[in-house]
C-alpha positions in Angstrom: 107.4 174.9 101.1 109.6 171.8 100.6 109.4 169.3 103.4 112.8 167.7 104.4 112.7 164.0 105.2 116.3 163.9 106.4 115.1 163.1 109.9 113.8 159.7 108.7 117.4 158.6 108.2 118.0 159.1 111.9 115.2 156.7 113.0 117.2 153.3 112.7 120.0 154.7 114.8 117.6 156.2 117.4 115.9 152.8 117.6 119.2 151.2 118.6 119.9 154.0 121.1 116.5 153.4 122.6 117.7 150.1 123.9 119.5 152.1 126.6 117.6 152.2 129.9 117.9 155.9 130.4 115.9 156.5 127.2 113.4 153.7 127.2 112.6 154.2 130.9 110.1 156.9 129.7 108.0 154.1 128.3 109.0 150.9 130.1 109.5 152.4 133.6 112.5 152.7 135.8 112.0 149.3 137.5 111.3 147.2 134.4 112.1 143.6 134.7 114.0 143.4 131.4 111.2 141.6 129.4 110.4 144.7 127.4 114.1 145.3 126.7 114.5 141.8 125.4 111.4 142.1 123.2 112.8 145.4 121.8 116.1 143.7 121.0 114.4 140.8 119.3 112.4 143.2 117.2 115.5 145.1 116.2 117.3 141.9 115.3 114.4 140.9 113.1 114.3 144.3 111.4 118.0 144.2 110.9 117.7 140.9 109.1 115.1 142.4 106.8 117.4 145.4 106.1 120.2 143.1 105.3 118.0 141.0 102.9 116.7 144.2 101.2 120.0 145.9 100.8 122.4 143.0 100.6 123.8 144.2 97.3 125.2 147.3 99.0 127.3 145.3 101.5 131.0 145.3 100.7 132.8 142.0 100.3 134.4 141.9 103.7 131.0 142.7 105.3 129.4 139.8 103.4 132.0 137.4 104.5 131.7 138.6 108.1 127.9 138.3 108.0 128.0 134.7 106.6 130.6 133.7 109.2 128.2 135.0 112.0 125.2 133.2 110.4 127.3 130.0 110.0 128.2 130.2 113.7 124.6 130.5 114.6 123.6 127.5 112.5 126.5 125.5 114.1 125.3 126.5 117.6 121.7 125.5 116.7 122.9 122.1 115.5 125.0 121.5 118.6 121.9 122.5 120.7 119.7 120.0 118.9 122.3 117.2 118.9 122.8 117.4 122.7 119.6 118.9 124.2 117.0 118.1 121.4 116.1 121.7 121.2 117.2 124.2 118.5 117.8 127.0 121.0 118.2 125.5 124.4 119.8 128.5 126.0 118.9 131.8 124.3 121.4 133.6 126.6 124.3 132.0 124.7 122.7 132.5 121.3 122.4 136.2 122.2 126.2 136.5 122.2 125.9 136.1 118.4 122.5 137.6 117.6 123.5 140.9 119.1 125.9 141.3 116.2 123.0 141.3 113.7 121.9 144.9 114.2 125.4 146.0 113.2 124.8 144.5 109.8 121.3 146.0 109.6 122.5 149.5 110.2 125.5 149.1 108.0 123.2 148.0 105.1 120.7 150.8 105.7 123.4 153.5 105.8 125.1 152.1 102.8 121.8 152.4 100.9 120.7 155.8 102.3 122.5 159.0 103.3 124.0 159.1 106.8 122.0 160.6 109.6 122.2 164.2 110.7 124.3 164.2 113.8 123.1 167.6 114.8 119.6 166.2 114.9 120.9 163.2 116.8 122.3 165.5 119.5 119.1 167.6 119.6 117.1 164.5 120.4 119.4 162.4 122.6 121.0 165.1 124.8 117.6 166.6 126.0 116.2 163.1 126.5 119.2 162.1 128.7 118.8 165.4 130.7 115.1 164.8 131.2 115.8 161.2 132.2 118.2 162.5 134.8 115.9 165.2 136.1 112.6 163.2 136.3 113.4 159.5 136.3 116.8 159.4 138.1 116.8 162.7 140.1 118.7 160.9 143.0 121.7 160.7 140.7 122.1 164.5 140.8 122.2 164.9 144.6 125.4 165.6 146.5 124.7 162.8 148.9 124.5 160.3 146.1 127.8 161.6 144.8 129.5 161.2 148.2 128.0 157.7 148.8 128.5 156.5 145.2 124.8 155.9 144.6 125.0 156.6 140.9 121.5 155.6 139.8 122.4 156.4 136.2 123.9 153.2 134.7 127.4 153.2 133.2 125.9 152.5 129.7 123.8 155.6 130.0 126.7 157.8 131.2 128.8 156.3 128.3 126.2 157.6 125.9 127.1 161.2 126.9 130.6 160.8 125.5 129.9 160.8 121.8 127.6 163.8 122.3 130.4 165.6 124.1 132.9 164.8 121.3 130.5 165.9 118.5 129.8 169.2 120.3 133.5 169.8 120.9 134.3 169.4 117.2 131.5 171.6 116.1 132.8 174.3 118.4 136.4 173.8 117.2 135.3 174.0 113.6 132.8 176.9 113.8 133.3 178.6 117.2 129.7 177.9 118.1 129.0 178.9 121.7 126.1 176.6 122.2 128.2 173.6 121.1 130.9 174.7 123.6 128.3 174.9 126.4 126.9 171.5 125.5 130.3 170.0 125.6 131.0 171.4 129.1 127.7 170.2 130.3 128.4 166.6 129.2 131.8 166.7 130.8 130.4 167.9 134.1 127.7 165.2 134.0 130.2 162.4 133.2 132.4 163.5 136.1 129.5 163.9 138.5 128.0 160.5 137.7 131.2 158.9 138.9 131.6 156.0 136.5 135.4 155.8 136.6 135.5 153.6 133.4 133.8 156.4 131.5 136.3 158.9 133.0 139.2 156.9 131.5 137.3 156.5 128.2 136.7 160.2 128.1 140.3 161.1 128.7 141.5 158.8 125.9 138.8 159.9 123.5 139.6 163.5 124.0 143.3 162.9 123.3 142.6 161.0 120.1 139.9 163.3 119.0 142.0 166.5 119.4 144.9 164.8 117.6 142.6 163.9 114.7 141.1 167.4 114.6 144.5 169.0 114.6 145.9 166.9 111.8 142.9 166.0 109.6 139.9 168.3 110.1 140.6 171.4 107.8 137.8 173.7 109.2 139.3 173.5 112.7 142.6 175.2 112.0 142.2 177.5 115.0 141.7 174.6 117.4 144.4 175.5 119.8 143.2 179.1 120.5 139.6 177.9 120.7 140.5 175.2 123.2 142.2 177.9 125.4 139.0 180.0 125.2 136.9 176.9 126.0 139.1 176.3 129.1 138.6 179.9 130.3 134.9 179.6 129.6 134.6 176.5 131.7 136.6 178.0 134.5 134.4 181.2 134.5 131.2 179.2 134.5 132.5 177.1 137.3 133.1 180.2 139.4 129.9 181.9 138.6 127.7 178.8 139.0 129.0 178.0 142.5 130.8 174.8 141.3 134.0 176.1 142.9 132.2 176.2 146.3 131.2 172.6 145.9 134.7 171.5 144.9 136.0 173.2 148.1 133.9 170.9 150.2 136.5 168.5 151.9 134.1 165.5 151.5 133.9 166.2 147.7 137.7 166.6 147.4 138.2 163.4 149.4 135.7 161.5 147.2 137.4 162.7 144.0 140.8 161.7 145.3 139.6 158.3 146.2 138.1 157.8 142.8 141.3 158.8 141.1 143.3 156.5 143.4 141.0 153.7 142.4 141.8 154.3 138.7 145.5 154.4 139.5 145.4 151.2 141.5 142.8 149.0 139.7 144.0 145.7 141.2 143.9 146.8 144.8 141.1 149.4 145.1 137.6 149.9 144.0 135.6 147.6 141.7 138.8 146.7 139.9 139.5 144.2 142.7 136.0 142.6 142.1 136.8 142.2 138.4 140.2 140.8 139.0 138.9 138.2 141.4 136.2 137.2 138.9 138.8 136.7 136.3 141.0 134.6 138.6 137.9 132.4 139.5 137.2 131.6 135.8 140.8 131.4 134.6 141.0 127.5 134.9 137.9 127.2 132.7 139.3 129.7 130.2 142.6 127.7 130.0 140.6 124.5 129.4 138.9 125.7 126.3 140.7 128.8 125.0 139.9 128.5 121.3 136.1 128.1 121.0 135.0 128.5 124.6 132.3 126.5 126.5 129.4 127.7 124.3 126.1 126.1 125.4 127.8 123.9 128.1 129.0 127.1 129.7 125.4 127.9 130.7 125.3 124.7 132.8 128.7 125.3 134.4 128.1 126.3 138.1 128.9 129.9 139.1 132.7 130.0 139.9 132.7 133.3 141.7 131.8 133.4 145.4 131.1 136.2 147.8 134.1 136.7 150.2 131.6 137.5 153.1 129.1 134.7 152.8 131.0 132.1 150.7 127.9 131.7 148.5 127.9 132.1 144.7 127.5 135.8 143.7 124.7 134.8 141.3 122.4 131.7 141.2 123.3 128.8 139.0 121.6 128.5 135.6 121.1 132.2 135.1 124.1 132.8 132.9 127.6 134.0 134.0 127.3 137.7 134.6 130.8 138.9 133.6 132.0 142.4 134.2 134.1 142.3 131.1 133.4 142.1 127.4 136.6 140.0 126.8 135.9 137.6 129.7 132.4 137.1 128.5 133.4 136.3 124.9 136.4 134.1 125.9 134.3 132.0 128.3 131.4 131.4 125.9 133.2 131.4 122.5 136.9 131.5 123.1 139.5 133.7 121.4 137.7 133.1 118.1 134.6 134.8 119.5 136.7 137.9 120.4 138.1 137.9 116.8 134.6 137.5 115.4 133.5 140.8 116.9 136.7 142.8 116.8 138.7 141.8 113.7 136.8 143.6 111.0 136.1 146.9 112.9 139.7 147.1 114.1 141.2 146.6 110.7 138.7 148.8 108.7 138.4 151.7 111.2 142.1 151.5 112.1 143.0 151.9 108.4 140.6 154.8 108.1 142.1 156.5 111.2 145.7 156.3 110.1 145.3 156.9 106.3 146.0 160.3 104.9 143.3 162.7 103.9 140.8 165.0 105.5 138.1 163.9 108.0 134.8 165.6 108.9 134.5 166.7 112.5 131.7 164.1 113.0 133.8 161.2 111.7 136.8 162.2 113.8 134.6 162.3 117.0 133.0 158.9 116.3 136.4 157.3 115.5 137.8 158.6 118.8 134.7 157.2 120.6 135.0 153.9 118.9 138.6 153.4 120.1 137.3 153.6 123.7 135.1 150.5 123.0 138.3 148.5 123.6 138.8 150.1 127.0 135.1 150.0 128.0 135.2 146.2 127.3 137.8 145.7 130.0 135.3 146.6 132.7 131.8 146.0 131.2 130.1 144.0 128.4 129.2 146.2 125.5 125.6 147.6 125.6 123.4 146.8 122.6 123.5 150.3 121.1 127.3 150.1 120.6 126.8 147.5 117.9 124.4 149.9 116.0 126.8 152.8 116.3 129.6 150.5 115.0 127.6 149.4 112.0 126.7 153.0 111.1 130.3 154.2 111.4 131.6 151.3 109.2 129.0 152.3 106.6 130.0 156.0 106.7 133.7 155.4 106.6 133.4 153.0 103.7 132.4 155.9 101.5 134.9 158.2 99.8 135.0 161.8 101.4 133.3 163.2 98.3 130.4 160.7 98.3 127.8 162.1 100.7 124.8 160.3 99.3 123.9 156.6 99.2 126.6 154.2 98.1 126.4 152.4 94.8 125.5 148.7 94.9 128.4 146.3 95.0 128.5 144.4 91.7 130.6 141.3 91.1 132.4 141.5 87.8 132.4 138.4 85.8 135.2 137.7 83.2 134.1 138.1 79.7 134.2 135.2 77.3 136.8 135.7 74.6 136.4 133.8 71.4 139.4 131.5 70.9 141.5 132.5 67.9 142.5 129.9 65.4 146.2 129.0 65.0 148.0 130.7 62.1 148.3 127.5 60.1 144.6 126.8 60.4 143.6 130.2 59.1 146.0 130.0 56.3 144.5 126.7 55.1 
């Protein structure tokens, strides 16, 4: 009997996903203070640096340049810290804006050296774990009263993790007409809607549109995608009627709640939490204009909180705890300016954008992950990126850097040196 070790290739990615509270709550507890999460992130950062050092020769040129730019920024920040505060890392919160990029390079290096993980194994591990977390650790999130009072329980980062699973299951169904994949997709969609994170709703709508477009144009096994989508719609409708979901949807309170949530999406500046984010942006706009290029960096940690509660007039958060921005872009622009945003987005947007729009076939898994990655830009409008997104991004960059016919580990990147050519003697010299 031959033992398959393919599961081992999944472990680095699972370790990154384990930073999500819905998964690590089994070990750290539901009400953990965050110390265990930080220790886990520090450990993953250290392991990522070891992976980069071990497999550095597998990094492509643009990844090497990007890595050295990030490390150079960390060194410059440490020098600034020592020059002004006589400490090499006076505010770790600010350094974390750069160190959270390092796992991206670690997973990229690992998956350039070794084969990509089995995404079916990934779904078989993560989806049951999320369901168990909902059932036993966050059971209040599944009650109708929580839905009506918007007591989500399950964080937006945890709900957002259901989206790639839904896209993968959808593409497996469209490619192979697998009923279990169809049911898993419908389950993920129902959970995303029920958990009421409107940002994830928008991301799901955009991801489904992009994913189906990629499947229709560039995934050869899914040629019958249109008819299978129609069957999937009928299956979802039938299950809704049989399971009693239609009775729940006929509840006037549920209908009113859904209508309110949709109205919040349509009017983000005047309803819902969009108003909160807009006011936070306005509060910090003078500081953003003052240092738009490189941001406030370490000084930003000492800047008093600019956002005040409209009810009490007090700062929303205590000073010297960091500025808790509800936007990836606002967070990066405040601490590191427009250059900080480019530091994170430039390489993935160029590389993955080129992969998305170039000709040639795609696997169903790659199409799903590309569609999911596009929604990172939308998710960042409302929330800072969770740690696991950097790991997923590094893995996808590694996978898409391989030719479609190269399933195994990539070859090391070798720098070609020009050969020395012996100088030829002039004609008159040889004649003499």
